[in-house]
N, CA, C and O atoms as a DFTB+ gen file, in Angstrom:
308 C
 N C O
     1  1      55.045       0.471      68.241
     2  2      55.093       1.807      67.288
     3  2      54.349       1.487      66.058
     4  3      54.450       0.344      65.612
     5  1      53.677       2.280      65.506
     6  2      53.043       1.928      64.193
     7  2      54.208       2.055      63.083
     8  3      55.193       2.768      63.276
     9  1      54.014       1.304      61.902
    10  2      54.923       1.437      60.952
    11  2      54.782       2.788      60.329
    12  3      55.778       3.368      59.896
    13  1      53.564       3.326      60.262
    14  2      53.263       4.602      59.607
    15  2      54.140       5.622      60.058
    16  3      54.510       6.481      59.257
    17  1      54.548       5.638      61.331
    18  2      55.395       6.791      61.966
    19  2      56.821       6.560      61.695
    20  3      57.621       7.416      62.072
    21  1      57.238       5.502      61.083
    22  2      58.606       5.226      60.796
    23  2      59.095       6.154      59.601
    24  3      58.296       6.656      58.812
    25  1      60.415       6.336      59.532
    26  2      60.950       7.323      58.541
    27  2      60.874       6.501      57.212
    28  3      60.884       5.273      57.291
    29  1      60.798       7.118      55.998
    30  2      60.948       6.443      54.813
    31  2      62.260       5.539      54.771
    32  3      63.329       5.895      55.268
    33  1      62.048       4.323      54.116
    34  2      63.325       3.558      53.883
    35  2      63.829       3.761      52.463
    36  3      63.079       3.784      51.487
    37  1      65.129       3.903      52.411
    38  2      65.660       4.106      51.164
    39  2      66.204       2.670      50.473
    40  3      67.007       1.955      51.073
    41  1      65.737       2.369      49.296
    42  2      66.045       1.131      48.504
    43  2      66.707       1.552      47.180
    44  3      66.395       2.596      46.607
    45  1      67.575       0.752      46.750
    46  2      68.130       0.989      45.403
    47  2      67.278       0.225      44.329
    48  3      66.748      -0.851      44.603
    49  1      67.183       0.727      43.285
    50  2      66.450       0.212      42.138
    51  2      67.395       0.321      40.934
    52  3      68.185       1.259      40.831
    53  1      67.301      -0.594      40.087
    54  2      67.977      -0.510      38.742
    55  2      67.089      -0.228      37.665
    56  3      66.212      -1.055      37.415
    57  1      67.188       0.876      36.947
    58  2      66.376       1.252      35.920
    59  2      67.066       1.304      34.636
    60  3      67.782       2.289      34.452
    61  1      66.980       0.375      33.657
    62  2      67.562       0.339      32.444
    63  2      69.024       0.479      32.603
    64  3      69.619       1.288      31.891
    65  1      69.727      -0.316      33.569
    66  2      70.968      -0.401      33.760
    67  2      71.532       0.625      34.732
    68  3      72.712       0.539      35.072
    69  1      70.789       1.540      35.170
    70  2      71.264       2.673      36.034
    71  2      70.746       2.498      37.515
    72  3      69.538       2.305      37.659
    73  1      71.455       2.544      38.482
    74  2      71.008       2.440      39.860
    75  2      70.681       3.848      40.420
    76  3      71.416       4.826      40.286
    77  1      69.490       3.834      41.062
    78  2      68.967       4.887      41.707
    79  2      68.352       4.549      42.945
    80  3      67.883       3.422      43.105
    81  1      68.305       5.501      43.924
    82  2      67.828       5.294      45.307
    83  2      66.434       5.869      45.374
    84  3      66.201       6.893      44.731
    85  1      65.480       5.296      46.100
    86  2      64.155       5.754      46.117
    87  2      63.875       5.631      47.693
    88  3      64.230       4.637      48.327
    89  1      63.323       6.537      48.173
    90  2      62.835       6.508      49.743
    91  2      61.300       6.568      49.778
    92  3      60.685       7.527      49.312
    93  1      60.713       5.519      50.340
    94  2      59.289       5.334      50.473
    95  2      59.014       4.738      51.923
    96  3      59.874       4.120      52.551
    97  1      57.814       4.971      52.358
    98  2      57.497       4.433      53.587
    99  2      57.145       2.893      53.469
   100  3      56.592       2.426      52.474
   101  1      57.513       2.150      54.568
   102  2      57.370       0.720      54.501
   103  2      56.136       0.199      53.772
   104  3      56.204      -0.718      52.954
   105  1      54.938       0.860      54.122
   106  2      53.717       0.359      53.480
   107  2      53.571       0.641      52.049
   108  3      52.825      -0.067      51.372
   109  1      54.235       1.637      51.522
   110  2      54.263       1.907      50.057
   111  2      55.281       0.833      49.345
   112  3      55.038       0.351      48.239
   113  1      56.402       0.530      50.082
   114  2      57.266      -0.431      49.481
   115  2      56.493      -1.819      49.460
   116  3      56.580      -2.528      48.457
   117  1      55.780      -2.192      50.494
   118  2      55.043      -3.471      50.590
   119  2      54.065      -3.461      49.511
   120  3      53.977      -4.429      48.756
   121  1      53.191      -2.249      49.364
   122  2      52.237      -2.275      48.216
   123  2      52.782      -2.441      46.896
   124  3      52.287      -3.137      46.010
   125  1      53.840      -1.751      46.822
   126  2      54.641      -1.733      45.366
   127  2      55.039      -3.180      44.962
   128  3      54.825      -3.625      43.835
   129  1      55.671      -3.930      46.027
   130  2      56.134      -5.439      45.945
   131  2      54.671      -6.133      45.518
   132  3      54.539      -6.753      44.462
   133  1      53.841      -5.987      46.263
   134  2      52.543      -6.683      46.021
   135  2      51.870      -6.599      44.620
   136  3      51.361      -7.546      44.022
   137  1      51.953      -5.262      44.181
   138  2      51.466      -5.026      42.810
   139  2      52.347      -5.638      41.797
   140  3      51.857      -6.177      40.804
   141  1      53.705      -5.583      42.004
   142  2      54.673      -6.244      41.136
   143  2      54.406      -7.761      41.052
   144  3      54.441      -8.350      39.972
   145  1      54.128      -8.397      42.264
   146  2      53.961      -9.746      42.228
   147  2      52.587     -10.036      41.517
   148  3      52.543     -11.034      40.798
   149  1      51.511      -9.290      41.643
   150  2      50.281      -9.492      40.988
   151  2      50.473      -9.573      39.539
   152  3      49.882     -10.346      38.785
   153  1      51.380      -8.678      39.213
   154  2      51.691      -8.488      37.620
   155  2      52.644      -9.441      37.146
   156  3      52.717      -9.566      35.923
   157  1      53.428     -10.176      37.903
   158  2      54.313     -11.072      37.589
   159  2      55.719     -10.419      37.182
   160  3      56.478     -10.975      36.388
   161  1      55.993      -9.224      37.779
   162  2      57.090      -8.364      37.529
   163  2      58.007      -8.376      38.696
   164  3      57.644      -8.830      39.781
   165  1      59.162      -7.898      38.497
   166  2      60.205      -7.543      39.547
   167  2      59.849      -6.134      39.970
   168  3      59.192      -5.435      39.199
   169  1      60.224      -5.694      41.095
   170  2      59.861      -4.307      41.500
   171  2      60.811      -3.344      40.516
   172  3      60.444      -2.202      40.237
   173  1      61.844      -3.807      40.104
   174  2      62.677      -2.911      39.095
   175  2      61.966      -2.881      37.817
   176  3      61.942      -1.806      37.218
   177  1      61.304      -4.038      37.243
   178  2      60.453      -3.806      36.034
   179  2      59.326      -2.827      36.361
   180  3      59.151      -1.883      35.590
   181  1      58.597      -2.960      37.365
   182  2      57.510      -2.096      37.674
   183  2      58.054      -0.782      37.779
   184  3      57.466       0.085      37.132
   185  1      59.056      -0.442      38.457
   186  2      59.559       0.959      38.616
   187  2      59.963       1.486      37.221
   188  3      59.884       2.698      37.020
   189  1      60.393       0.652      36.239
   190  2      60.676       1.201      34.937
   191  2      59.298       1.762      34.370
   192  3      59.154       2.903      33.931
   193  1      58.375       0.855      34.441
   194  2      56.984       1.388      34.000
   195  2      56.646       2.601      34.430
   196  3      56.346       3.498      33.642
   197  1      56.660       2.764      35.805
   198  2      56.200       4.034      36.491
   199  2      57.190       5.216      36.035
   200  3      56.788       6.370      35.885
   201  1      58.428       4.847      35.844
   202  2      59.426       5.859      35.591
   203  2      59.108       6.487      34.151
   204  3      59.156       7.701      33.954
   205  1      58.766       5.514      33.124
   206  2      58.560       5.987      31.833
   207  2      57.206       6.685      31.725
   208  3      57.046       7.469      30.789
   209  1      56.239       6.478      32.575
   210  2      54.924       7.082      32.500
   211  2      54.919       8.360      33.200
   212  3      54.012       9.172      33.019
   213  1      55.928       8.579      34.020
   214  2      55.832       9.878      34.822
   215  2      56.369      11.174      34.186
   216  3      57.262      11.089      33.342
   217  1      55.882      12.339      34.542
   218  2      56.340      13.481      33.976
   219  2      57.648      13.860      34.603
   220  3      57.897      13.528      35.762
   221  1      58.522      14.571      33.844
   222  2      59.860      14.734      34.269
   223  2      60.082      15.652      35.391
   224  3      61.186      15.710      35.932
   225  1      59.064      16.394      35.779
   226  2      59.142      17.214      36.942
   227  2      58.617      16.577      38.222
   228  3      58.545      17.242      39.256
   229  1      58.268      15.368      38.172
   230  2      57.815      14.588      39.284
   231  2      58.957      13.467      39.729
   232  3      59.499      12.690      38.943
   233  1      59.152      13.529      40.847
   234  2      60.211      12.572      41.340
   235  2      59.664      11.175      41.305
   236  3      58.453      10.961      41.346
   237  1      60.634      10.157      41.223
   238  2      60.161       8.733      41.100
   239  2      59.451       8.348      42.451
   240  3      58.400       7.712      42.377
   241  1      59.908       8.658      43.552
   242  2      59.285       8.343      44.742
   243  2      57.823       8.832      44.748
   244  3      56.975       8.020      45.120
   245  1      57.440      10.050      44.384
   246  2      56.220      10.548      44.343
   247  2      55.276       9.813      43.252
   248  3      54.096       9.523      43.447
   249  1      56.020       9.563      42.053
   250  2      55.229       8.865      41.145
   251  2      54.916       7.460      41.556
   252  3      53.857       6.974      41.159
   253  1      55.799       6.686      42.380
   254  2      55.530       5.320      42.769
   255  2      54.220       5.612      43.798
   256  3      53.193       4.969      43.583
   257  1      54.246       6.415      44.725
   258  2      53.175       6.661      45.651
   259  2      51.887       6.895      44.935
   260  3      50.875       6.314      45.327
   261  1      51.853       7.678      43.946
   262  2      50.551       7.928      43.176
   263  2      50.108       6.772      42.403
   264  3      48.907       6.546      42.252
   265  1      51.173       5.906      41.823
   266  2      50.812       4.677      41.108
   267  2      50.218       3.769      42.089
   268  3      49.218       3.136      41.750
   269  1      50.714       3.621      43.282
   270  2      50.110       2.647      44.290
   271  2      48.836       3.092      44.659
   272  3      47.957       2.233      44.729
   273  1      48.512       4.415      44.943
   274  2      47.287       4.896      45.339
   275  2      46.290       4.644      44.147
   276  3      45.234       4.063      44.398
   277  1      46.537       5.001      43.018
   278  2      45.642       4.756      41.859
   279  2      45.323       3.365      41.615
   280  3      44.176       3.059      41.292
   281  1      46.345       2.389      41.755
   282  2      46.082       0.991      41.664
   283  2      45.223       0.578      42.577
   284  3      44.403      -0.248      42.177
   285  1      45.151       0.963      43.883
   286  2      44.193       0.500      44.847
   287  2      42.913       1.189      44.641
   288  3      41.881       0.638      45.026
   289  1      42.875       2.324      44.080
   290  2      41.576       3.120      43.864
   291  2      40.834       2.358      42.644
   292  3      39.608       2.247      42.640
   293  1      41.555       1.900      41.730
   294  2      40.948       1.097      40.608
   295  2      40.418      -0.033      41.058
   296  3      39.250      -0.267      40.746
   297  1      41.128      -0.953      41.863
   298  2      40.642      -2.205      42.410
   299  2      39.532      -2.149      43.312
   300  3      38.785      -3.117      43.453
   301  1      39.367      -0.987      43.978
   302  2      38.336      -0.800      44.834
   303  2      37.009      -0.479      44.175
   304  3      35.911      -0.840      44.601
   305  1      37.219       0.185      43.174
   306  2      35.915       0.720      42.302
   307  2      35.133      -0.404      41.566
   308  3      34.145      -0.126      40.887
């Protein structure tokens, strides 16, 4: 079975001392980890950057997906 057909996986993140849960597909979690590694950050630190940059009416999971998409669009260009 393809990983893309799996349900999103819920993971806990800590943002500025507060725990939150985010559900993402396995591919997005892996890409997010890869980007964090490239930048020498933990996924919590990268999640803080994404959280601080997002609009308040956009959920964190959606903001992470768009961040990952934009990262790979920029590296491809």
